[in-house]
Each structure stands twice: as C-alpha cells, then as structure tokens.
C-alpha positions as CSV (number, residue, x, y, z in Angstrom):
1,M,-103.9,19.9,-49.2
2,K,-101.1,18.1,-50.9
3,L,-98.1,17.0,-49.0
4,R,-96.6,14.2,-51.1
5,A,-93.0,15.1,-50.2
6,L,-93.8,15.1,-46.5
7,V,-92.0,12.7,-44.2
8,L,-93.8,12.1,-40.9
9,A,-92.1,11.0,-37.8
10,G,-95.0,10.6,-35.4
11,S,-98.0,8.3,-35.4
12,L,-100.9,8.6,-37.8
13,T,-104.5,7.9,-36.9
14,G,-106.0,5.5,-39.3
15,V,-104.6,4.3,-42.5
16,L,-103.3,6.2,-44.6
17,A,-102.5,17.7,-48.9
18,A,-100.3,45.7,-66.1
19,A,-99.8,43.1,-68.9
20,P,-102.3,42.8,-71.8
21,A,-105.2,40.4,-71.3
22,P,-104.3,36.9,-72.4
23,T,-105.6,35.7,-75.7
24,P,-108.2,32.9,-75.5
25,V,-106.7,29.5,-76.2
26,D,-109.0,27.2,-78.2
27,L,-107.8,23.6,-78.0
28,A,-110.2,20.8,-78.6
29,P,-111.0,18.4,-75.7
30,T,-108.8,15.4,-75.8
31,A,-109.8,11.7,-75.8
32,A,-109.1,9.9,-72.5
33,A,-105.8,7.9,-72.4
34,D,-108.0,4.9,-71.4
35,E,-111.7,4.4,-71.0
36,G,-111.4,4.1,-67.2
37,V,-113.6,2.1,-64.9
38,G,-116.8,3.0,-63.2
39,S,-120.5,2.6,-62.8
40,D,-122.7,2.6,-65.9
41,N,-124.5,5.8,-64.7
42,V,-121.4,7.9,-64.8
43,R,-120.2,8.8,-68.4
44,H,-117.0,10.5,-69.2
45,V,-117.6,13.4,-71.6
46,A,-114.3,15.2,-72.2
47,N,-110.9,15.9,-70.9
48,L,-109.3,19.4,-71.3
49,P,-105.7,19.7,-70.1
50,H,-104.7,22.9,-68.4
51,V,-102.3,24.5,-70.8
52,N,-99.2,26.3,-69.6
53,A,-98.0,29.8,-70.5
54,Q,-96.8,28.5,-73.9
55,G,-100.2,27.0,-74.7
56,E,-99.0,23.5,-74.3
57,D,-100.1,20.6,-72.1
58,P,-97.5,20.4,-69.3
59,G,-98.3,16.8,-68.5
60,A,-98.9,17.2,-64.8
61,D,-101.6,19.9,-65.1
62,G,-101.8,20.8,-61.4
63,G,-105.6,21.0,-61.2
64,S,-106.9,21.9,-57.7
65,D,-110.2,23.6,-56.7
66,I,-113.1,24.4,-59.0
67,E,-116.0,26.9,-58.8
68,F,-118.7,28.1,-61.1
69,F,-120.2,31.5,-62.1
70,T,-122.7,32.9,-64.6
71,I,-122.4,36.1,-66.6
72,S,-125.3,37.8,-68.4
73,Y,-124.5,39.7,-71.6
74,E,-126.4,41.9,-74.0
75,R,-126.7,39.8,-77.2
76,N,-124.6,42.0,-79.4
77,D,-122.1,42.8,-76.7
78,Y,-121.3,39.1,-76.4
79,A,-121.0,38.6,-80.1
80,D,-118.8,41.7,-80.7
81,R,-116.5,41.3,-77.7
82,F,-116.0,37.6,-77.0
83,L,-116.5,35.5,-80.1
84,R,-113.6,37.3,-81.8
85,G,-114.1,35.7,-85.2
86,R,-114.4,32.1,-84.0
87,S,-117.3,29.8,-84.8
88,T,-120.2,29.9,-82.4
89,P,-119.2,27.7,-79.5
90,G,-120.8,25.5,-76.9
91,G,-124.4,25.3,-78.0
92,L,-124.7,29.0,-78.8
93,K,-126.9,29.2,-82.0
94,Q,-126.3,31.8,-84.6
95,Q,-129.9,33.0,-84.3
96,D,-129.1,33.9,-80.7
97,L,-126.7,36.5,-82.0
98,N,-129.0,37.8,-84.8
99,G,-131.6,39.3,-82.6
100,D,-134.8,37.3,-82.8
101,V,-134.5,34.8,-80.0
102,A,-133.6,36.6,-76.8
103,D,-132.8,40.0,-75.5
104,G,-129.7,38.7,-73.7
105,I,-127.3,35.8,-73.3
106,Q,-126.3,34.0,-70.2
107,R,-123.0,32.0,-70.2
108,R,-121.9,29.6,-67.4
109,Y,-118.2,29.3,-66.6
110,A,-115.9,27.1,-64.5
111,L,-112.9,28.6,-62.7
112,A,-110.3,25.9,-62.3
113,G,-107.4,26.7,-60.0
114,T,-104.0,25.0,-60.2
115,V,-100.9,24.4,-58.2
116,G,-98.6,26.8,-59.9
117,N,-100.0,26.7,-63.4
118,G,-102.3,29.8,-63.3
119,M,-106.0,30.3,-63.2
120,H,-108.0,28.6,-66.0
121,I,-111.5,29.6,-67.1
122,Y,-113.8,27.4,-69.2
123,D,-117.2,28.0,-70.8
124,I,-119.4,25.1,-69.6
125,T,-122.8,26.5,-70.8
126,S,-123.1,23.4,-73.0
127,P,-121.2,20.8,-70.9
128,E,-120.9,18.4,-73.9
129,D,-119.1,21.3,-75.8
130,T,-117.0,22.7,-73.0
131,F,-114.3,25.0,-74.2
132,R,-111.3,26.9,-72.8
133,V,-111.8,30.6,-72.4
134,T,-108.4,31.8,-71.0
135,R,-105.5,31.2,-68.8
136,Y,-104.6,34.0,-66.3
137,D,-101.0,34.2,-65.4
138,C,-101.1,33.8,-61.6
139,P,-98.9,30.8,-60.6
140,A,-100.3,30.5,-57.1
141,N,-100.1,27.5,-54.9
142,Q,-102.7,26.0,-54.3
143,G,-105.1,28.2,-56.2
144,D,-108.1,27.7,-54.0
145,S,-111.0,30.0,-55.1
146,Q,-114.2,31.5,-53.8
147,I,-116.6,33.5,-56.1
148,F,-118.8,36.4,-55.0
149,T,-120.6,39.2,-56.6
150,R,-121.0,42.9,-55.8
151,D,-123.6,45.5,-57.1
152,E,-121.4,48.5,-57.9
153,D,-123.2,51.6,-59.2
154,G,-126.0,49.4,-60.7
155,V,-123.5,47.1,-62.3
156,T,-123.0,43.5,-61.0
157,R,-119.3,42.6,-60.8
158,T,-118.1,39.1,-60.2
159,Y,-114.9,38.4,-58.2
160,A,-112.8,35.4,-57.3
161,T,-110.4,35.0,-54.4
162,Y,-107.2,33.0,-55.4
163,T,-104.8,31.8,-52.7
164,T,-101.1,31.3,-52.5
165,E,-99.1,29.8,-49.7
166,D,-95.9,31.0,-47.9
167,T,-94.1,28.0,-49.4
168,R,-94.6,29.3,-52.9
169,P,-94.9,33.1,-53.2
170,V,-96.1,34.6,-56.5
171,S,-93.5,36.8,-58.1
172,G,-94.4,40.5,-58.6
173,D,-93.5,40.3,-62.3
174,T,-96.4,37.9,-63.1
175,V,-99.6,39.3,-64.7
176,C,-101.5,39.2,-61.4
177,G,-98.6,40.7,-59.5
178,Q,-98.4,43.6,-62.0
179,D,-102.2,44.0,-61.8
180,V,-102.0,44.7,-58.1
181,G,-99.1,47.1,-58.5
182,A,-96.4,44.9,-57.0
183,E,-92.7,45.6,-57.6
184,P,-91.3,43.0,-60.1
185,S,-89.0,41.6,-57.4
186,A,-91.8,41.2,-54.8
187,K,-92.8,37.9,-53.4
188,L,-96.5,37.9,-52.8
189,I,-98.0,35.6,-50.1
190,G,-101.7,35.7,-49.4
191,T,-104.8,35.9,-51.5
192,F,-105.5,37.8,-54.8
193,I,-109.0,39.2,-55.5
194,V,-109.6,38.9,-59.2
195,D,-112.3,40.6,-61.2
196,I,-113.7,37.9,-63.5
197,S,-116.7,39.9,-64.7
198,D,-115.1,39.6,-68.2
199,P,-114.0,35.9,-68.2
200,Y,-111.9,36.5,-71.3
201,A,-109.8,39.1,-69.4
202,P,-109.6,38.5,-65.7
203,R,-107.7,41.1,-63.7
204,A,-106.5,41.1,-60.1
205,V,-107.8,44.3,-58.4
206,G,-106.7,43.6,-54.8
207,F,-104.4,41.6,-52.7
208,I,-104.9,40.3,-49.1
209,K,-101.4,40.1,-47.6
210,V,-101.2,37.1,-45.3
211,P,-97.7,36.5,-43.9
212,E,-98.8,33.1,-42.7
213,G,-99.8,32.1,-46.2
214,S,-103.2,31.3,-47.7
215,H,-103.9,27.6,-48.2
216,N,-107.6,28.0,-48.5
217,G,-109.8,31.1,-48.1
218,T,-113.5,31.5,-47.4
219,V,-115.7,34.6,-48.2
220,H,-118.5,35.3,-45.7
221,P,-122.0,35.1,-47.3
222,S,-122.2,38.9,-47.1
223,G,-119.3,39.2,-49.4
224,E,-117.7,41.7,-47.0
225,Y,-115.3,39.5,-45.0
226,F,-112.6,36.9,-45.8
227,Y,-111.5,34.2,-43.4
228,N,-108.1,32.7,-44.1
229,S,-107.0,29.1,-43.5
230,N,-103.2,29.0,-43.6
231,S,-103.0,25.2,-42.9
232,S,-99.4,25.7,-41.7
233,L,-97.6,22.7,-40.4
234,Y,-95.6,22.5,-37.2
235,N,-92.4,23.4,-39.0
236,N,-93.7,26.8,-40.2
237,T,-92.0,29.6,-38.2
238,V,-94.2,32.4,-39.5
239,R,-96.6,33.1,-36.6
240,D,-98.5,36.1,-35.3
241,G,-99.5,35.0,-31.7
242,G,-99.6,31.3,-32.3
243,P,-102.1,29.1,-34.3
244,G,-105.2,30.9,-35.4
245,I,-107.7,32.0,-38.1
246,E,-106.9,35.3,-39.8
247,Y,-109.9,37.4,-40.9
248,Y,-110.2,40.5,-43.0
249,D,-112.6,43.2,-44.1
250,I,-112.8,43.1,-47.9
251,S,-115.7,45.6,-48.3
252,D,-113.2,47.6,-50.5
253,V,-111.8,44.8,-52.7
254,T,-108.9,47.1,-53.7
255,A,-107.8,47.7,-50.1
256,P,-108.4,44.7,-47.7
257,V,-107.9,45.3,-44.0
258,R,-106.8,42.8,-41.5
259,L,-109.2,42.8,-38.6
260,G,-107.5,40.2,-36.4
261,R,-106.5,36.6,-35.7
262,L,-108.7,34.2,-33.7
263,P,-106.4,32.0,-31.6
264,L,-106.8,28.3,-31.8
265,K,-105.8,26.0,-28.9
266,P,-102.7,24.1,-29.9
267,I,-103.4,20.3,-30.2
268,P,-100.2,18.1,-30.3
269,A,-101.5,15.7,-32.9
270,S,-101.8,15.4,-36.7
271,L,-99.7,17.7,-38.9
272,G,-100.4,20.9,-36.9
273,T,-103.2,23.0,-35.3
274,E,-103.9,25.6,-38.0
275,S,-107.2,25.9,-39.9
276,H,-107.2,24.0,-43.1
277,D,-110.7,24.9,-44.4
278,I,-113.7,27.0,-43.3
279,T,-117.3,26.8,-44.3
280,F,-120.1,29.2,-43.3
281,N,-123.7,28.2,-42.8
282,A,-126.2,29.8,-45.2
283,D,-126.9,32.9,-43.2
284,G,-123.3,33.4,-42.1
285,T,-123.9,33.1,-38.3
286,R,-121.8,30.0,-37.9
287,A,-118.5,28.8,-39.4
288,Y,-117.0,25.4,-39.2
289,S,-113.3,24.9,-39.4
290,A,-111.4,21.7,-40.2
291,A,-108.3,22.6,-38.3
292,L,-105.9,19.7,-39.1
293,S,-106.0,18.2,-35.6
294,Q,-109.4,19.2,-34.5
295,G,-112.9,20.5,-35.4
296,V,-113.8,24.1,-34.5
297,I,-117.3,25.8,-34.5
298,L,-117.3,29.6,-34.6
299,D,-119.9,32.2,-33.8
300,T,-119.8,34.5,-36.8
301,S,-123.0,36.4,-36.1
302,N,-120.7,39.5,-36.1
303,P,-118.2,38.4,-38.8
304,A,-115.9,41.3,-37.8
305,K,-115.6,39.8,-34.3
306,P,-115.8,36.0,-34.4
307,S,-115.6,33.8,-31.3
308,I,-115.0,30.1,-30.7
309,I,-118.1,28.1,-29.6
310,T,-116.2,24.8,-29.3
311,Q,-113.2,22.8,-30.3
312,W,-113.0,19.0,-30.2
313,V,-110.7,16.2,-31.1
314,D,-111.6,12.9,-32.8
315,P,-108.8,10.4,-32.5
316,T,-110.1,8.5,-35.6
317,I,-109.5,11.6,-37.8
318,Q,-105.8,12.1,-38.8
319,V,-106.0,15.3,-40.9
320,W,-109.2,17.4,-40.6
321,H,-109.4,18.7,-44.2
322,Q,-113.0,19.9,-44.8
323,A,-116.1,20.3,-42.5
324,D,-119.4,21.3,-44.1
325,P,-122.8,21.5,-42.4
326,I,-126.0,20.1,-44.0
327,Q,-129.6,20.1,-42.9
328,V,-131.1,16.6,-43.0
329,G,-134.7,16.7,-41.9
330,D,-134.8,18.6,-38.6
331,R,-131.2,17.9,-37.9
332,T,-128.0,19.8,-38.6
333,L,-125.1,17.4,-39.5
334,L,-121.5,18.2,-40.0
335,V,-119.7,16.2,-42.7
336,V,-115.9,16.0,-42.2
337,E,-113.4,14.5,-44.5
338,D,-110.0,13.0,-43.4
339,E,-107.2,13.5,-45.9
340,V,-104.9,11.0,-44.2
341,A,-101.3,12.2,-44.0
342,G,-102.0,15.0,-46.4
343,A,-102.3,12.5,-49.3
344,L,-99.0,10.9,-48.5
345,P,-98.6,7.9,-50.9
346,T,-99.2,4.7,-49.0
347,G,-99.8,2.2,-51.8
348,Q,-103.3,1.0,-51.1
349,C,-106.9,2.1,-51.4
350,P,-108.9,3.3,-49.6
351,N,-107.3,5.7,-47.1
352,G,-109.1,8.5,-45.3
353,G,-112.9,8.7,-45.5
354,V,-115.9,10.7,-44.4
355,H,-117.0,11.3,-40.8
356,V,-120.4,12.6,-39.7
357,F,-121.3,14.5,-36.6
358,D,-124.7,15.7,-35.2
359,V,-124.4,19.4,-34.3
360,T,-128.1,20.0,-33.9
361,G,-129.1,22.2,-31.0
362,D,-126.3,23.0,-28.6
363,P,-123.3,23.2,-30.9
364,A,-120.9,22.9,-28.0
365,V,-121.4,19.1,-27.8
366,P,-121.0,17.6,-31.3
367,E,-121.9,13.9,-31.3
368,K,-120.4,11.5,-33.8
369,I,-122.9,9.3,-35.6
370,G,-120.7,7.4,-38.1
371,Y,-118.1,7.0,-40.8
372,W,-118.2,6.2,-44.5
373,N,-115.6,5.2,-47.1
374,I,-115.5,3.7,-50.5
375,D,-115.4,-0.1,-50.7
376,E,-112.9,-0.4,-53.4
377,V,-110.0,-2.3,-51.9
378,R,-106.8,-2.6,-54.0
379,V,-103.0,-2.4,-53.7
380,M,-101.5,0.3,-55.8
381,A,-98.1,1.4,-57.0
382,A,-95.4,-0.3,-54.9
383,D,-92.8,2.5,-55.5
384,G,-95.0,5.2,-53.9
385,S,-95.1,7.3,-57.1
386,P,-98.1,9.6,-57.7
387,P,-100.8,9.5,-58.7
388,A,-101.4,5.8,-58.4
389,S,-100.5,5.4,-54.7
390,T,-102.8,8.1,-53.3
391,C,-106.4,7.2,-52.6
392,T,-107.9,9.3,-49.8
393,A,-111.1,11.4,-49.6
394,H,-110.6,15.0,-50.6
395,V,-112.6,18.0,-51.7
396,F,-116.4,17.4,-51.6
397,R,-119.6,19.4,-52.1
398,L,-123.0,18.9,-50.5
399,Y,-126.3,19.5,-52.2
400,P,-129.0,19.7,-49.4
401,E,-132.0,19.9,-51.7
402,Q,-131.2,16.6,-53.4
403,G,-129.5,15.0,-50.4
404,I,-126.3,14.0,-52.3
405,M,-122.6,14.6,-52.2
406,T,-119.9,14.7,-54.9
407,I,-116.4,13.9,-53.7
408,A,-113.0,13.5,-55.2
409,Y,-110.7,10.6,-54.1
410,Y,-107.4,11.4,-56.0
411,N,-106.6,8.1,-57.8
412,G,-109.9,6.8,-56.5
413,G,-111.5,9.1,-59.0
414,V,-114.9,10.9,-58.6
415,R,-117.8,9.7,-56.5
416,V,-121.5,10.5,-56.1
417,V,-123.0,9.6,-52.7
418,D,-126.6,9.6,-51.5
419,L,-127.0,11.1,-48.0
420,A,-130.7,10.7,-47.7
421,G,-130.4,7.8,-45.2
422,L,-128.7,10.1,-42.7
423,A,-132.2,11.5,-41.9
424,G,-133.1,8.2,-40.2
425,I,-130.0,7.5,-38.3
426,G,-130.0,7.4,-34.5
427,L,-127.3,7.9,-31.9
428,G,-125.7,5.6,-29.4
429,E,-127.3,2.1,-29.4
430,D,-129.8,3.3,-32.1
431,A,-126.9,4.2,-34.4
432,V,-128.5,2.8,-37.6
433,T,-132.1,2.4,-38.6
434,G,-133.2,1.3,-42.0
435,D,-130.9,1.3,-45.0
436,D,-127.3,2.4,-45.0
437,P,-127.1,6.1,-44.1
438,M,-124.7,6.9,-47.0
439,V,-124.8,5.0,-50.3
440,Q,-122.5,5.4,-53.3
441,L,-124.6,6.1,-56.4
442,G,-121.9,6.2,-59.0
443,Y,-118.2,6.6,-59.7
444,H,-115.6,6.8,-62.4
445,R,-111.8,6.7,-62.4
446,F,-108.9,6.5,-64.8
447,A,-105.5,4.8,-64.3
448,D,-103.9,8.2,-64.1
449,S,-106.7,9.9,-62.1
450,D,-105.5,12.3,-59.4
451,A,-108.8,14.1,-58.8
452,W,-108.5,17.0,-56.3
453,S,-112.1,18.2,-56.6
454,V,-115.4,17.4,-58.3
455,K,-118.6,19.6,-58.3
456,T,-121.7,20.4,-60.3
457,P,-123.3,23.8,-60.8
458,E,-126.8,22.4,-61.4
459,I,-128.9,19.2,-60.8
460,A,-131.9,18.4,-63.1
461,E,-135.3,17.6,-61.7
462,D,-134.7,13.9,-62.4
463,G,-131.5,14.0,-60.3
464,S,-129.1,13.8,-63.3
465,F,-126.2,16.3,-63.7
466,Y,-122.9,17.1,-65.3
467,M,-120.0,17.3,-62.9
468,F,-116.6,18.8,-63.4
469,S,-113.4,17.4,-61.9
470,N,-110.2,19.4,-61.5
471,D,-107.3,16.9,-61.6
472,L,-103.7,17.3,-60.6
473,E,-102.6,15.1,-63.5
474,R,-105.3,15.4,-66.1
475,G,-106.7,18.9,-65.9
476,L,-110.4,19.4,-66.4
477,D,-112.6,16.3,-66.7
478,V,-116.3,16.5,-67.6
479,Y,-118.7,13.7,-66.5
480,H,-122.4,13.1,-66.8
481,F,-124.2,11.3,-63.9
482,T,-127.6,9.7,-64.7
483,A,-129.9,9.1,-61.7
484,E,-130.6,5.4,-61.5
485,E,-133.4,3.7,-59.5
486,D,-131.9,0.3,-60.0
487,A,-129.9,-0.4,-56.8
488,E,-127.8,-3.0,-58.7
489,A,-126.1,-0.1,-60.5
490,R,-124.7,1.1,-57.1
491,T,-121.5,0.2,-55.4
492,H,-122.5,1.2,-51.9
493,G,-119.3,1.9,-50.1
494,R,-119.0,1.0,-46.4
495,W,-120.8,2.6,-43.4
496,M,-119.6,2.2,-39.9
497,S,-121.2,3.4,-36.6
498,A,-119.1,5.6,-34.4
499,A,-118.2,2.7,-32.2
500,E,-117.2,0.5,-35.2
501,A,-115.1,3.3,-36.6
502,A,-113.3,3.8,-33.3
503,A,-112.4,0.1,-33.2
504,V,-111.1,0.0,-36.8
505,L,-109.3,3.3,-37.2
506,T,-106.4,2.7,-34.9
507,P,-103.1,4.6,-35.0
508,V,-100.6,3.4,-37.6
509,S,-97.0,4.7,-37.6
510,A,-95.6,6.5,-40.7
511,A,-92.8,3.8,-40.8
512,Q,-95.5,1.1,-41.1
513,L,-97.2,3.0,-43.9
514,Q,-94.0,3.7,-45.8
515,A,-92.6,0.2,-45.5
516,A,-92.0,-1.3,-48.9
517,D,-93.4,-4.6,-48.0
518,G,-96.4,-3.5,-45.9
519,F,-99.7,-1.7,-46.2
520,S,-102.9,-1.2,-44.3
521,C,-106.5,-0.7,-45.2
522,L,-109.3,1.3,-43.6
523,L,-111.9,-1.4,-44.2
524,P,-111.8,-4.6,-42.0
C-alpha cells in the first residue's frame, strides 16, 4: 500500500500504502550511488533499475512486489529459443548447451511488479550475475503478483496474477490489454492472469474484472480460486453491498467467474474496512486477512463458499497491512505488520512495526503476545519528501523451516529477523521467557532506499541466502546474507510485550505527525 499523497483528518494509532513479444533488454547491473550502511553479514551484490518502455532508467522505478518461479527446459530448446545470439549468461556454462553435462536446464526467475512501469522479469539463476529478461507492457498499479502452475495436457504452465486498482485503470491499447482482447479505449480494473511459461514472452491470457479494484490478490493453494483485496479507502464510492472480500473461480484462466463477496463488518477506524492482503495456510483451509482496520480469520475449507470465523480490532495497529501464519513449535502464530498511515511521510524512523498473535487452537480468540520494531532511531527529511521520510514496516515473508523473516522498511531498507525465540514466549504475566522472541540478524539500506518488498527463493543449509528487494526508487536490489553465530554482528531491534506495546502505541493525530516542527517515535 502506498498513500503518500493522502491527507488524514482523523486520529492515527501509533506513530507514524496482440502486440509482438518484447525484445529482451540486456543492461548491465549498475553500481550503487553510495555504499549504504548495514551489518557486515549483509552484502549488496547489484542494482538493476527497472527500465521504462523506451529501455531507459526512469529514475523513480516504481518497484513493488516480487515473486519467484523456475522453468525447466530441454537443453537445445533453451539455447535455440532464449539465448538469441547473446553470450551465455548468469552462470550457464557453454558445455551445458553442448550436450554432455545434463539432459535439461533449469532457470530461476524473479517477477518484479511496479507501480505503473510494467512487469519485469529477471534471470536470477546465478544471483551474482542476475540479468534482465524482459519488460511486459502492463502499467498496472500496484502490480501485486502471485505465481501458480497448472498441468495442462501433460505440459506444466506457469501463471502470474497481476493487479491494478480502480484509481489507475490499465488502458486497453497496452500489450496486456490487447492480449486479453480489450477495446483500445477500454479502462481495465482488476487482475490480469499472465502466462509466464516463456519468461521471454509473457502474455496475458485472462482478466478478472473487479469493479472495486485489485490492490492485492491471493491465489488459493489449489490454484483454482482467487481472493481479491481491494483495500479501498472510505472515499471510494465503488461498492457492491458494502465492504467485503471478492472471490473468484479461476479454474479456467481465460474466463474467471465471480462467485461472491464476503461482507466485512465496517469498523470506523484506520483508513477503511476493506481487505488489504490475504494469506492462506498451507492446506488452504484457513485464510487470514489484514483488513486495514481489523484482523479477519476465514474458514476456506470450501474455497467456493468462505465464511468468517472471527474479526478483531487491536487499537495499537493503525493500518493492518499483512497477516501471515507461522507454525512455531506446537503453536500457530499470526504475524501482522502495521503500515502506519499507508506510508505517509512523517519525518522520523521507525514508524509501524510487527505485531504477533497466538491463534493456536480456537481461532475465534486470537491473543496478542507482543510487538517488534527496528531500533534505528533517526530524524529524516524535514520537508516530507520521499523516500527519505518514510520508514515503516512493509512487505515481509516468513520461512518456517528456518524460523526467520525478511522484511522491507521503505527508507529503513531490508531486514533479516530471527523468529526462533517466539517458541518460548508465554502469555499474560509469562509474556517473555529466555532471550528476545524476535532478533534482527542483519540489515542494509541506502540513502535513497524505498524498499517495498524483500524475499529469498532459497536458503542454504548453513542459513545463508541471496535476497531480492523490489524498490520504488531503485528497482531491483540483490543482497547476500551470511548466517552469523557472533551475536555482536546483530542489531537486535526492540521487543515489547502486549502490555508494553499498548502503553507506548498511543493515538497520535495527523496534524501532530505532519507538523513541520514536531515528530514522534514508536520506541520509548
């Protein structure tokens, strides 16, 4: 969510959202404008700006969400179809193409969405040699994506959803508009389904029409259903029965069918009541919605007929932005991120952080166990200009097997956080036992960082990994995180119990936050 132009009048909780296939663009990664700051165990590898339609760096690249996928090729098929006369890229050795090493080739890709600058695909098979594959002309806003596969007549096809909001329709005369058969004058609002089986020539094959707009979208683990989060604010007049979650049958990707809208109870707080983001559990029987002003748990055991299990409000969360479950020991925890004021510039760091709830057992009574935020306290740009004045938690990913989280913090850069301590945390008076439940393991940021998301497709046995950040200002940044046993290499961040968080995260008015001579901080 990105709402930098938003002016808030109420109170805020806490401190401060059928053209030809494009030709591959092969621009070398650029050196960073500055070396940045961070922990020794996070190394910046490369920066690749997201080019515009003219193949140029637009300056503000508009990077938003990022996802990963792998495509398997017959050896000669890859050589003939995709190298197209270029030198062998990204760790691909010539002998791999000559026939003596392997029967097939696997390439790993990153799909980087943007706010209005098209869909970008990068080959990240060898992260140190990441290169751009193509830019697909689909100027959606905000370009949130989900990737899923289908076995169709013995052939595996890979698809991506790609969202656009009602505030910025995609014109029918764009490549993705023409791919779905739209009239050139059409204004498309909803979610594209793009076939990315050939990463060099993505093609939209279906369109999910959502009058309310698609801010984020989530594909059910079955790959057959799509749940929409329109994240509309109070001033959005496009409604179909009030606030709710739209859900669709996408079993035929070329002809999605709207099944219904699950109503949400209006909550007069935050920026609205609509769902901002939805995450399913592994087997698809539960879904967790961060719905701007509240948390919502859904029964999705029948994904065609979802129902609400519970809705709850936490006055210390101003904008429910993302809510993901994670199994820690024998407990199911829900990690919730607060994007305070939709990333309204407030001139200080940090703003919104991470809240943790226990949803083990009866999911109708979530119990809060604590709150975490980075411990980097600083005053930023006094004029409120982005990116330097936005420093709030944003898109994160959880890795249950390793017990860690990667999370983007806009100008706060990218962070790696250890969640292992959550296994030993108690409730109530026993809120903390042992070490801090959440500990920052590493971080990196640049002066011009505006990191929207940061994720990794793979973690090595020793805990090290490459992570990829999609940045509103910088485009794609590649980092390498080295697992460190030396605690001195860590800047821990700050953990608070539920009671401590309730005492600290008190309402602050928008006027206070926007005052030129005043700022607040989420750490006492």
